[in-house]
N, C-alpha and C positions, 0 to 999 in steps of 0.2 A: 725288387727295388729296395735299396738301402738308402735312407734319407735322414738327414739331421737338419732341423730348422732352428736357427738362433737369431738373436738381434743383429749379430755381425754378418749374417748371411745364411744361405741354404746350400748344402751339398747333397746331390742326389746321384746315386750310382745304379745303372741299369745292367751292368755286366759287360758292356762294351765301351762305355765312356762315363766320365764323371762330369756332371753339370754343376758349375759353380756360379751361384747368383749372389751378388753383394747385398748386404742388408741396408737398412735406412738409418741405422744407429749413428749418432753423431761421431762416434769413434771410427767410422768407416772412411778411409781416405779418399780424396778426390780422384785419384787414378782408378781405384776399383769402381767407384760410382760411374765414372765416365766410360770405362771399358765395358761395363755391363756384364751380362751373362757370358760365361766362358765355358766351352765344351772341350774337355781334354780327353782324347782317345786313349784307351787302355794301353796301346802300343807306345805312347809317349811317356808313360810313367815308369819310374825306376823304383818307387817305394812310397810308403805312407807311414806316418808315425803319429802317436797321440801322447801328449805330455800333460800330466795332471798337476794342478797347482792347488793351493789352499782354497781359493775362491773361484778361479777359472782355470781351464785347461786350454790346450791348443792343438788342433789338428794341423799337420804339415804334410804337404805333398813334396816329393822329390821327383823331378823330371829328368829324363835321360839328357845328358849333355848334348846340346845342339838341337834339341827338339823345338824350342820356343824362341822366336826372334826377340821377344820382350826380355827374357833372361839373358840372351846373347848380348843385347845392346846395353843392358844395365849392369851386367856382371854380378848379380846377386846383391846389389847395393840399395834395393828398395826398402823403405821402412816397413815395420810390421803392419801399420794401418793401411798401407798401399799395396802390400804384397798379396796378389790374388790367390796364392797357393798356401795361405794360412787362414785358419778360422778359429776365432775365440769361442770356447765352449763353456757354458755355465755348469756349475758343479752338479746340478740335478740331472744333467744330460750326459754324464760321463759314460754310462753304460751304452747309450746310443752311439756315442763317438767311437767307443771300442768296437761296437758291432760294425759300423761303417768301415773302419780301418781293417777289420778282419775280412770283410767281404772283398775289399779291394786286393788285399794280400792273396787271398785264395784265388781270385781271378788271374792275378799275375802268374801264380804258380801253374794253374790249370792251362792257361794259354801259352805257357812257357815264354813269356815276354822277356827278352834279354835286357840287362841293365847297361849294356855297353853304349857308348856315344853313337849318335846317328850322323849321317852325312847329308841329310836334307831336313828341312823344317816340317814338323808334323802338326803344327798349329799355324793358322793363317796370318796372325798378327792383327793389330787394330784396324778397324774399318777406316777408309778414307772417303771424302776429304777430311783433313784435320787442320785445325788452326789453334795455336796456343800462344798467349801473351804472358811472358814472365821475364824477370830479370831485365836485361837491357834491350830486348827485342821481341818480335813476334815471328814464330816459325809456322809456316803453312806447307801442307803436302797434299797433292792431288793424285798421287799414284805414279806420276812421271817426273814431276819437278818439285823441288824444295824452294820456297821463297822465304828469305830472311829480310825483315824490315826492322828499322831501328826506332827507338824512342828518345825522349829528351835526356834520358840518363845514360845514353851510349857515349863512350869515349869519342871525342871529336875526330881523332885520326881514323877510327873505324867507320863512323857515320859519314865521313866526307865522301867515301866511295859510293854511297847510296845503297839502295836495296839490292839484294843479291838473288839471282835465280840459278839454281844448280840442277842440272839434269841428272837423273839417277844413273845414267850410263857413265857419268864422269865421277861419281862418288865411289871411292874404294873402301871406306870404312865410316862407321858412325858410332859415337859413344856418348852416353849420358852419365854424368858424375854429380851426385848431390853435394851441396855445401856441407862442410864438416868442420866444426870449430871455427878457426879464423880463416879457413880456406874456402873460397867461393867455389861453387859448382859450375857446370857447363853442359851444353849440348854442342858437340863438335862434329863437323863433317870433314873427312879427309878427301880432298879433291885431287884427282889424277893430274900430275904436272904442277900442282900448286901446294905441295906439302910444306908445312911450316911448324916451327917450334915456338911461335909467338904465344904468349898467354891469351886465354879466351877474351880478355878485356880488349885486346888489340887485333885479334884474329877475325877477319871479315867473314869467315866460314863457321864462326862459333857464336853461340848466345851465352853470355855470362849469367850465372844464377847466384842469388844471394841468400838462399835458404828460406824463401817465403812459401806460402801455402800452395801456390800453383806450380812450383818447381817440378813435382813429380809428373805433371801432365806433359812436360817436355819429353819424358821417357816414352810416351805413346807415339810421338812423332819419330823418335829414334827407332822404336820397334817397327813401325810401319815401313820405314825406309829399309831397315835391316832385312825385313821379310822379302824385299825385292832385290837384294844384293845376292851374289853367288854365295852359297853356303861355305863357311870357312873350311869345312872338312871334305867338301866335294872334290873329286879328282878333276881338276880344271885344265891344267896346262899340258898334260901328257899327250892328249889327242893331236892338237895342231903341231906340236913340236915333232911328234912321231911322223906325221905326214910330211913335214918339211924336210926331215933328215933322210927318210927311207928312199932308196932308189926306186925309180918307176917300176922296174920289173918286179920288185919285191912287194910294192904296194898293191898292184893290180895284176895278178896272174891272168894269163890269157883266157883261162877257163871262166873267169868271173864275168868278163864281157861288159858291154855297155849298160845292161840292166843293173849290175852290181854298183857301177859308178853312180847311176841315178839314185839308187837306194841309199848310197852313202851321202849324197847331197841332201836327201830328205832327212836323214838322221842328223846331219850337222845343222840343218835348219831348225829342227826340233830342239837340239841342245842350245842353240842361240836364242830361240824363242823363250825357253824356260829359264834362261839366265846362267846356264852352266858354262857357256862360252861367251867371252866378251866380244864386242864388235870387232876388235883387232884380231883376236884369235879366230873368229869365224871367217873373216876375210882371208886370212892366210890359209886356213884349211880348205876353204872353197876354191881358192886359186890353185892349190896343189891338186885337187881332184879334177878341175876343169882342164888342166894341162894334160891330163891323161886321157881325155875324151877325144 
C-alpha cells in the first residue's frame, strides 16, 4: 500500500486502484467535498506526475480520454481546488509523493495499461439523486429525469415557460462551463429536436452561472447525466444501419435459423439497456430482425 496523507486529502494506492479522499482543509473546493471518496481503477489511468514547488508541490493524475464522465462533461475546466485529480503536497512530504507516483507508474508498466482513449466510462460518475441551486436556477437529477426550476433572478422570457423536466432519453449532450472574466458560465442540456444557439440566459434548457462558490457543484449534475448518455466514442450507429441496409438473405443465412435470430434480439436488448443504442435505433434494429422470423 502506497499512501500519502495531507490536509488537502489522502491518496492511497493498493496496486489495483487509487482511492482519493478529499481533505477538510478550507482550500478544498465544494465539488471535491460533495463528491467524496473516489476510487479510480488502474485501467482508467494514463499517468501520474509530481511537481515540486518552493513551499508546496502537486500530485496530478492523468486519466485516459473518455474514462471519466466528470472530465467528459467539464472538459478539463475545473479549478484546482475542485479538481479531484490534483493533491497539494507539503514540502516535508515530497519524498512520500514521489514514492506514490513511482508505485503507480510501475503498476501501469507491469499491467501494460494502454494510454489510448477508451470507448466506455470506467468510472460511474456522481451518485444520484442530486440537486444543486446556483446562478438563475436549480438543477435536480434522479437518474432518469433532469428538472430545472427557476428563481427570482431568472430572465422573464425563460422563467415564463415554467419548470422544465427533461428525460435522459431526450438529452443528446450536456456541458458545464465556468464563468471566466466577464463571461458567465452555464450548465447546458442539448435536447433532441430542440437544439438552440440562444445564450444560456434565455435558453430554457440551461442554467446560467455567475461565478459564485456553488457553480462547480453544477458540474456534478452534468457528470451524473453524462454517465448515463451513450459514450461519445462508442460504436453506436453502425449496427442498426447495417441491419436496415443488408438484404435478408445476407443478414440471416439459413443455417443460423430461428435460434440465431432470438440471440440477436437478446443482444440488441442488452445494447439498448446499457445505452449503446437509442430508442429509435433499437426499434429499427428490432423490426429488421422480426421481419426475418
